[in-house]
C-alpha positions in Angstrom: 0.0 0.0 0.0 1.5 3.3 -1.1 1.0 6.6 0.7 0.9 9.7 -1.4 2.6 12.8 0.0 2.1 16.4 -1.2 5.3 18.5 -1.3 5.0 22.2 -1.3 7.6 24.2 -3.1 10.2 25.8 -0.9 9.2 29.2 -2.1 5.6 28.6 -0.8 7.0 27.4 2.6 9.2 30.5 2.9 6.4 32.8 2.1 4.1 31.1 4.6 6.7 31.3 7.3 7.4 34.9 6.6 3.7 35.7 6.7 3.3 33.9 10.0 6.2 35.7 11.5 4.9 39.1 10.4 1.4 38.2 11.9 2.9 37.1 15.2 5.1 40.2 15.4 2.2 42.4 14.7 0.1 40.9 17.4 2.9 41.2 19.9 3.7 44.7 18.9 0.0 45.8 19.1 -0.5 44.1 22.4 2.6 45.7 23.8 1.8 49.2 22.8 -1.9 49.1 23.6 -1.6 48.7 27.4 2.0 49.6 28.1 1.6 53.1 29.4 0.0 54.7 32.5 -3.3 56.4 31.6 -6.2 58.2 33.2 -9.9 57.6 32.3 -13.0 59.4 33.7 -15.9 57.5 35.1 -18.6 59.1 33.1 -18.1 62.8 32.3 -15.2 65.1 33.2 -16.8 68.5 32.4 -15.1 71.8 32.7 -15.9 73.6 35.9 -17.4 70.5 37.5 -16.2 67.5 39.5 -15.3 64.1 38.2 -14.1 60.6 39.4 -11.3 59.2 37.4 -9.3 56.0 37.3 -5.5 56.1 37.1 -4.7 52.8 35.2 -1.3 51.4 35.8 -0.3 48.3 33.8 2.9 46.3 34.5 5.1 46.2 31.4 7.9 44.1 32.8 8.2 40.3 32.7 10.6 40.0 35.6 9.5 42.8 38.0 6.4 44.1 39.8 5.2 47.6 40.3 5.4 48.8 43.9 5.0 52.6 43.7 3.0 55.0 41.5 3.2 58.8 41.7 0.8 61.1 39.8 1.7 64.8 39.6 -0.9 67.5 39.0 -0.3 70.6 36.8 0.5 73.9 38.6 -0.9 76.1 35.8 -4.4 74.5 36.3 -4.4 73.6 40.0 -7.0 71.5 41.7 -8.2 72.4 45.2 -9.8 69.0 45.8 -8.2 65.6 45.0 -9.5 62.7 47.1 -8.2 59.2 46.6 -10.4 56.1 47.1 -8.7 53.5 49.3 -7.2 50.6 47.4 -6.6 47.3 49.4 -2.9 46.6 49.7 -1.8 50.1 49.0 -1.2 53.1 51.2 -1.7 56.6 49.7 -0.3 60.0 50.4 -1.6 63.3 49.2 1.0 66.1 48.9 -0.2 69.7 48.8 1.8 72.9 47.8 1.2 76.6 48.2 -0.1 78.5 45.2 1.5 81.6 43.7 -2.1 82.8 42.9 -4.9 81.8 45.3 -7.9 80.0 43.9 -11.5 80.9 44.7 -13.8 78.0 45.5 -17.4 78.4 46.9 -16.6 81.9 47.8 -13.5 81.1 49.7 -9.8 81.7 48.8 -7.7 78.6 48.5 -4.0 79.1 49.1 -3.0 75.4 48.6 -3.6 72.8 45.9 -2.7 69.2 45.5 0.7 68.7 43.9 0.8 64.9 43.8 -0.7 61.7 44.9 1.6 58.7 45.7 0.5 55.1 46.1 3.0 52.7 47.7 2.6 48.9 47.9 1.6 47.7 51.4 1.0 44.0 50.9 0.1 44.1 47.2 2.0 44.5 44.0 1.2 44.9 40.3 2.7 41.7 38.9 3.7 40.9 35.3 0.7 40.7 33.0 -1.4 42.6 35.5 -2.8 46.1 36.0 -4.3 48.2 38.8 -6.7 51.1 38.9 -6.4 53.9 41.4 -9.7 55.9 41.7 -9.5 59.7 42.4 -12.2 62.3 42.9 -11.1 65.6 41.3 -12.5 69.1 41.4 -13.3 71.7 40.6 -12.0 71.1 37.1 -10.6 74.2 35.2 -12.7 75.9 32.6 -9.9 77.5 30.5 -8.3 74.3 29.1 -9.4 71.2 27.2 -7.2 68.8 29.1 -5.1 68.1 32.1 -1.7 66.5 31.8 -1.0 64.3 34.9 2.7 63.3 34.8 3.3 59.9 36.4 6.3 58.0 37.8 6.2 54.2 38.0 8.6 52.3 40.3 9.4 48.5 40.1 10.7 46.3 42.9 14.0 45.9 41.0 14.5 49.7 41.6 13.7 50.6 37.9 11.9 53.9 37.5 9.8 54.7 34.4 8.8 58.4 34.0 5.6 58.9 32.1 6.1 62.6 31.7 6.3 63.4 27.9 3.3 65.5 26.9 1.6 64.2 23.7 1.2 66.8 20.9 -1.8 67.1 18.7 -1.2 65.6 15.3 2.1 64.1 16.3 3.1 60.5 17.0 2.8 59.4 20.6 6.1 59.8 22.5 8.0 56.9 24.0 6.8 57.6 27.6 3.5 59.6 27.2 2.1 61.3 30.2 -1.5 60.5 31.2 -4.0 63.0 29.7 -7.5 63.7 31.1 -9.6 65.2 28.4 -12.3 67.7 29.6 -15.7 68.0 28.0 -17.9 71.1 27.6 -19.2 72.5 30.9 -22.6 71.2 31.9 -25.5 73.6 32.7 -25.7 72.6 36.3 -22.1 72.2 37.3 -22.5 74.9 39.9 -25.2 72.9 41.7 -28.3 74.5 40.1 -30.0 74.0 36.7 -30.4 76.7 34.2 -33.8 78.5 34.1 -36.0 77.7 31.1 -36.3 80.5 28.4 -40.0 80.9 29.0 -39.5 81.7 32.7 -41.3 78.7 34.0 -39.9 76.8 37.0 -38.3 73.4 36.5 -41.3 71.6 38.1 -43.7 73.5 35.8 -41.7 72.7 32.7 -41.5 69.1 33.8 -45.3 69.0 34.3 -45.9 70.5 30.8 -43.6 68.0 29.3 -45.4 65.1 31.1 -48.8 66.4 29.8 -47.4 66.7 26.3 -45.9 63.2 26.5 -49.3 61.8 27.7 -51.1 63.4 24.8 -48.5 62.2 22.4 -48.8 58.6 23.8 -52.7 58.7 23.4 -52.4 60.0 19.9 -49.9 57.2 19.0 -52.1 54.6 20.6 -55.1 55.8 18.5 -53.1 55.9 15.4 -51.8 52.4 16.1 -55.3 51.1 16.6 -56.5 52.7 13.4 -53.6 51.3 11.5 -54.3 47.8 12.9 -58.0 48.0 11.9 -57.0 49.0 8.4 -54.7 46.1 8.1 -57.3 43.6 9.3 -59.9 45.0 6.8 -57.3 44.8 4.1 -56.6 41.2 4.8 -60.3 40.3 4.9 -60.8 42.1 1.6 -58.0 40.0 0.0 -59.5 36.8 1.4 -62.9 37.7 0.1 -61.5 38.5 -3.3 -59.6 35.3 -3.5 -62.7 33.4 -2.6 -64.7 35.1 -5.4 -62.0 34.3 -7.9 -62.0 30.6 -6.8 -65.8 30.5 -7.0 -65.8 32.0 -10.5 -63.2 29.4 -11.7 -65.3 26.5 -10.3 -68.4 27.9 -11.9 -66.7 28.1 -15.3 -65.5 24.5 -15.1 -69.0 23.3 -14.3 -70.5 25.1 -17.3 -67.9 23.7 -19.6 -68.5 20.2 -18.2 
């Protein structure tokens, strides 16, 4: 019994190996760059002039070391009077404040100090290889004269290696090797000062809400009536089609009887 074997030309094998190598390299390259840097992401909206909760996301990019310290620095040109960290199990946190050259005014009070940096230090936990950790922060009041906040970060590993994520990304340019986390700010909301804007017609919020509810109820009743009319029209149409079909069938049978 002979067994047939199919032999591919060496050129085909070389091309296949090259294509496979390129595919694997691309996957590794993309996976390495997608999660390798420290970033900051808002939970919901980070509107100008308001308050926001954000997550500082710290991935571990080393295969032979763990992250044991993270430091996030806040800009001095757009200082924040309030920065409150949420406790993270296994990490101790320290908030460092600094005096301002120009005091801030918040809720009618002058603020002479602002948060300069927040430092998390491992206290029974680490960010191991292939892992990441999120550090939540409550920020406010966010500035109204900028579209983003650059939060420079410093990441320390247990082998004493320090990575400085402090290079500010430029619009339209390629990302730097060690980009700083950037918090993008959205347009200010109407009620970021704690009260909603008054309607243009001078009505109170409750009156406007009541008018809207009445309008919605009338609209719902109109839609229900229209839906019922449409359903009845469809039923009558189907009945008409059936009656017509029955008439045609009756005519055909009557013709056959006459011819017979």
